[in-house]
C-alpha positions as semicolon CSV with decimal commas, in nm:
position;residue;x (nm);y (nm);z (nm)
1;M;3,088;2,304;0,191
2;D;3,073;2,561;-0,201
3;G;2,726;2,648;-0,157
4;R;2,561;2,403;-0,401
5;E;2,521;2,167;-0,068
6;N;2,248;2,371;0,023
7;R;2,007;2,254;-0,229
8;W;1,985;1,916;-0,144
9;K;1,874;2,033;0,229
10;N;1,499;2,012;0,269
11;P;1,321;2,313;0,394
12;D;1,104;2,225;0,597
13;P;1,213;2,320;0,972
14;G;1,298;2,073;1,217
15;S;1,630;1,836;1,223
16;G;1,690;1,485;1,193
17;D;1,415;1,183;1,128
18;L;1,095;1,171;1,252
19;P;0,927;0,866;1,332
20;E;0,650;0,634;1,102
21;T;0,310;0,764;1,288
22;L;0,045;0,516;1,234
23;L;-0,229;0,651;1,010
24;Y;-0,473;0,392;1,061
25;R;-0,539;0,008;1,065
26;F;-0,810;-0,132;0,899
27;E;-0,986;-0,460;0,898
28;A;-1,177;-0,588;0,615
29;R;-1,451;-0,842;0,405
30;L;-1,296;-0,939;0,049
31;E;-1,378;-1,132;-0,186
32;L;-1,179;-1,275;-0,520
33;I;-1,352;-1,191;-0,843
34;P;-1,105;-1,387;-1,122
35;I;-1,094;-1,211;-1,451
36;G;-0,840;-1,470;-1,608
37;V;-0,524;-1,548;-1,692
38;V;-0,415;-1,248;-1,923
39;P;-0,005;-1,179;-2,103
40;E;0,105;-1,055;-1,733
41;G;-0,059;-1,336;-1,526
42;L;-0,348;-1,403;-1,363
43;R;-0,602;-1,090;-1,305
44;M;-0,824;-1,063;-1,015
45;T;-1,044;-0,784;-0,881
46;V;-1,046;-0,817;-0,504
47;P;-1,353;-0,574;-0,368
48;F;-1,327;-0,482;0,021
49;E;-1,510;-0,329;0,266
50;G;-1,464;-0,240;0,626
51;T;-1,383;-0,012;0,943
52;I;-1,022;0,155;1,065
53;T;-1,007;0,007;1,423
54;E;-0,702;0,198;1,522
55;G;-0,545;0,563;1,442
56;S;-0,602;0,901;1,403
57;L;-0,893;0,787;1,167
58;S;-1,076;0,518;1,374
59;G;-1,397;0,447;1,288
60;A;-1,430;0,521;0,967
61;R;-1,589;0,327;0,694
62;V;-1,304;0,174;0,404
63;W;-1,430;0,056;0,118
64;G;-1,251;-0,029;-0,277
65;A;-1,118;-0,241;-0,500
66;D;-0,755;-0,395;-0,579
67;H;-0,681;-0,491;-0,938
68;L;-0,465;-0,741;-0,853
69;L;-0,235;-0,942;-1,054
70;I;-0,022;-1,244;-0,928
71;R;0,278;-1,348;-1,154
72;P;0,358;-1,654;-1,287
73;D;0,648;-1,622;-1,031
74;G;0,373;-1,636;-0,747
75;A;0,405;-1,279;-0,641
76;G;0,085;-1,097;-0,635
77;V;0,127;-0,711;-0,773
78;V;-0,136;-0,464;-0,564
79;D;-0,302;-0,199;-0,761
80;A;-0,586;-0,090;-0,516
81;Q;-0,815;0,217;-0,525
82;K;-0,995;0,265;-0,173
83;T;-1,217;0,556;-0,036
84;I;-1,177;0,634;0,330
85;S;-1,524;0,783;0,463
86;G;-1,580;0,939;0,844
87;E;-1,768;1,222;0,974
88;G;-1,726;1,501;0,738
89;F;-1,471;1,400;0,511
90;H;-1,370;1,144;0,217
91;I;-0,985;1,055;0,143
92;Y;-0,915;0,855;-0,195
93;E;-0,577;0,685;-0,118
94;H;-0,387;0,480;-0,388
95;V;-0,198;0,157;-0,254
96;R;0,092;-0,014;-0,476
97;G;0,310;-0,304;-0,399
98;Y;0,304;-0,675;-0,333
99;C;0,136;-0,952;-0,171
100;L;0,358;-1,282;-0,137
101;P;0,313;-1,597;-0,093
102;P;0,343;-1,712;0,280
103;D;0,700;-1,872;0,331
104;G;0,688;-2,254;0,293
105;V;0,377;-2,203;0,060
106;E;0,471;-2,273;-0,309
107;M;0,183;-2,127;-0,582
108;P;0,039;-2,359;-0,812
109;Q;0,010;-2,301;-1,180
110;L;-0,185;-1,949;-1,241
111;E;-0,459;-2,167;-1,430
112;R;-0,527;-2,376;-1,136
113;L;-0,661;-2,100;-0,937
114;L;-0,928;-2,056;-1,142
115;D;-1,044;-2,414;-1,106
116;Q;-1,327;-2,442;-0,852
117;E;-1,146;-2,691;-0,682
118;F;-0,883;-2,511;-0,596
119;R;-0,886;-2,401;-0,207
120;W;-0,610;-2,132;-0,092
121;P;-0,423;-2,222;0,168
122;D;-0,563;-2,134;0,582
123;A;-0,254;-1,889;0,575
124;P;-0,229;-1,504;0,544
125;F;-0,034;-1,332;0,310
126;P;0,213;-1,059;0,364
127;I;0,125;-0,764;0,193
128;R;0,394;-0,462;0,184
129;G;0,374;-0,089;-0,036
130;F;0,327;0,222;-0,037
131;S;0,031;0,481;-0,068
132;T;-0,077;0,816;-0,171
133;F;-0,395;0,991;-0,127
134;R;-0,624;1,299;-0,207
135;A;-0,822;1,473;0,070
136;G;-1,036;1,805;-0,009
137;T;-1,125;1,901;0,382
138;E;-0,870;2,143;0,505
139;T;-0,857;1,920;0,823
140;H;-0,688;1,624;0,566
141;A;-0,524;1,831;0,340
142;F;-0,185;1,718;0,441
143;L;-0,230;1,385;0,350
144;N;-0,195;1,532;-0,021
145;R;0,183;1,506;-0,001
146;E;0,211;1,251;0,259
147;L;0,347;0,874;0,149
148;A;0,239;0,607;0,353
149;R;0,430;0,302;0,455
150;V;0,160;0,001;0,426
151;D;0,188;-0,345;0,581
152;G;-0,059;-0,600;0,598
153;W;-0,208;-0,959;0,575
154;A;-0,450;-1,123;0,352
155;D;-0,632;-1,420;0,419
156;F;-0,754;-1,539;0,099
157;D;-0,940;-1,856;0,241
158;T;-1,112;-1,666;0,495
159;G;-1,175;-1,355;0,246
160;T;-1,068;-1,111;0,551
161;L;-0,776;-0,843;0,553
162;A;-0,579;-0,652;0,794
163;V;-0,366;-0,376;0,704
164;E;-0,186;-0,089;0,875
165;A;-0,067;0,262;0,712
166;S;0,174;0,452;0,842
167;L;0,293;0,815;0,747
168;L;0,642;0,808;0,630
169;P;0,878;1,072;0,760
170;H;1,133;1,277;0,540
171;R;1,442;1,277;0,558
172;R;1,600;1,593;0,653
173;E;1,915;1,613;0,442
174;V;1,973;1,407;0,147
175;A;2,337;1,371;0,080
176;P;2,464;1,567;-0,281
177;P;2,555;1,371;-0,598
178;G;2,917;1,271;-0,629
179;K;3,178;1,453;-0,803
180;A;3,173;1,215;-1,102
181;L;2,791;1,366;-1,160
182;A;2,883;1,686;-1,045
183;A;3,188;1,735;-1,266
184;R;2,878;1,654;-1,571
185;L;2,606;1,921;-1,470
C-alpha cells in the first residue's frame, strides 16, 4: 500500500457491509391524470395518498405525486415527490426509478392509453428505484445523507399502490482506481 489506497476507505467507523434496513412500507390510493403525449412519451400526473403500515415511520401519512412518463417502449419513468408526516415531523422524499409492465403484458401505443375505453390490465406493475430525503427534525436529520432502495407495485386498474423503502448501507471500502487511471493522475 503506497498511502494512496487509504483515500478510498470510508472514514465511517465499523467494518464490512451492513444489511439494508426497512425504513417503511406504505399503502396508498392513486389516481391517473393524463397530461398527454409529449416528445418523450405519455406524461401523467399520479397523485397518491396513504399510510405507512410497517417500519420505523409506521402510522405516518404519505402523500404526493408522481410525474410519470410512459416511454414508447412501455417503461414508466418515475419522478415522485412526496411528504411523510407523523407526530411532530415532516419528511420530504424524492423517488426516481422505473415502473415496468408486468411480465407477459404488452403495452399498447401511447395514444391508446388516452382512449376513454382503455382499461389497464388487472395486474400489478413492478416499481424499482431509489430515494433521497430532506428532514428538518433532529430525530430524522440522518436521512439528509441517506439513500433508500425503493421496491413496490402499482395497480392502475384498482388504483392502489404499495411501496417499501430500505436504507442502503454504504460499502466500507472501495477499490482504488486501476493503474492506467493512476498513471494519468
